[in-house]
N, C-alpha and C positions, 0 to 999 in steps of 0.2 A: 021461336017455334018453326017458322018456315025453313030455317036452315037444317033442322033435324029431318024433315020430310024429304028434302031434296036428295040426300044420299040414298035413302030408301027407294025413292022413285027411280033414281038412276040404276040401282041394282035390279029392280024389277024389269026395267026396259032392257038392260043388258042380258038378263037370263032369258027373256022372251026372244031376243035377237039370236042368242046362242042356240036356243032350242030350235028355232026356225032354220038355222044354218046346218044343224046336225041331222036333219031328216034325210034318211037314205032314199036314193032314187033307184028305179028300175030302168035300165037302158036296154031297149030292144034293138037287136041287130039282125039284118038280113043280108044274104049274099048279094053283092053288087052285080052290075052287068058283066057277063062273061065269067060268073062265079067269083068275082073279085072279093078279096078279104079286106079291102081298104076301109070299109065302114067299121069293121071289127077292130082294126088297128087304131083308128081315131077314137073309138069308144074306150079302148084301153088307155090311151094317152090322156083322156079327159075324165076317167073314173075318179071318184072321190071316196074317201074312207067311208065304209059302210054301204056302198052301192052294190047293186047286183047287175051283171051283164047277162042278158038272156039271148042266146043264139037261136034264131028260127031254123027249122029243119032245112038242110041243104048242104052244098059243097062250097067251101071257102078256100080259094086258091090264092096263095101269097106270092106276089112278084117281089123278090128281094131287092130289086132296084130302088124301091121306095125306102126301105130300111133293111139292112142286112140281117138284123136279129130275127125277125119273124113278126107275125101279126099280133100275137098275144104277149105283151110286155107289161108286167106289173112291177113297178119300181117305187120303193119307199111308200107302200100303201098298207092299210090295215083293215081287216074285216071286209074283204071283197069276195063276192061269190060270182063265179062264171059258170053258167049252166046252159047246156044244150037241150033244146026241146025236140023230141023225135030223133031222127038220124042226122047227126051233125058230123061233117068231115072237114077238118082243117088241114090243108096240105101246103107245103113249101115247094116251089119249083127248084130251088137251089139245094143240092144235097148237103151243103155245109151249114145252112141256116138252121135255126132252132124255132120250131113252131110256137112253143110256150116257154117264156122266160119269167121267172119270179126272183126278184132280188131285193134285199133290205126290207122285207115285208113280214107281217105276222097275220095269222088268222085268214089265210087265203084258201078258198074252196074251188076246186075244178071238178065239174060233174058232167057225165054223159057226153063226152066228146071223143071222137076218134081223131087222132092227129098223126102226122108223119110227113114223109117226103115222097114226092113223085119219083119213083124209082127209075134211075137211069142205069142201064145195064153196066155192070162192072164196078161201080163205086157208090158209096154213100157214107159220109163220115160225120154227119151232124147228130147231135142229141135231139130228142123230141121234147123232153121237159128238162129244163135247166133251172135248178133252185140254188141260190147263193145267199149266204148270210141272212137266212129267213127262218122262221119258226112257226109251228102250228099250221102247216100246209097239209090239206086233206084232198086227196085225189080219189074219186069214187066213180065207178061205172064208166071208166075210160079205157080205150084201146089205143096203144101206141105201136106204130109199125114203120118199116122203111128206114130204120136206123142202122148204119154200119158200125157205129161205136157203142153207145149206150142209149137205151130208151130214156132212162131217168138218170140225170147227173145231179147229185146233191153235194154241196160243198159248204162247210161251216154252218150247218143247220142244227 
């Protein structure tokens, strides 16, 4: 009799552990010193499936010497929501960088964010939103500007 209850108890513990691990988090982000987007970058690197990243109102300026791609990089994630509260502006100092990159992901939502490049006179050749090998990507209430090529580049979506 004790051997029959052991597998059942193990399954109950396993389901409880899995349910605790699957709980979505809300990650609150604020502009750093000098309007730095570094906290946003690290929030995106550490986001887990099902999480929500909430950007507090403000300006987030990305220095591409940290990572060339840009501050918002969602790679191989599922059911992520990135939402700005109030007026949120995400800018890249490098005219070739991409402020928002989504790749190999599904169920991604981007809401209420203005994004683009700090315009340098004469050139700008980066995209603002780059989506690759992804599906079910929803962008609402966003404004993209300062792109010399394409505001939104979608490939294999």
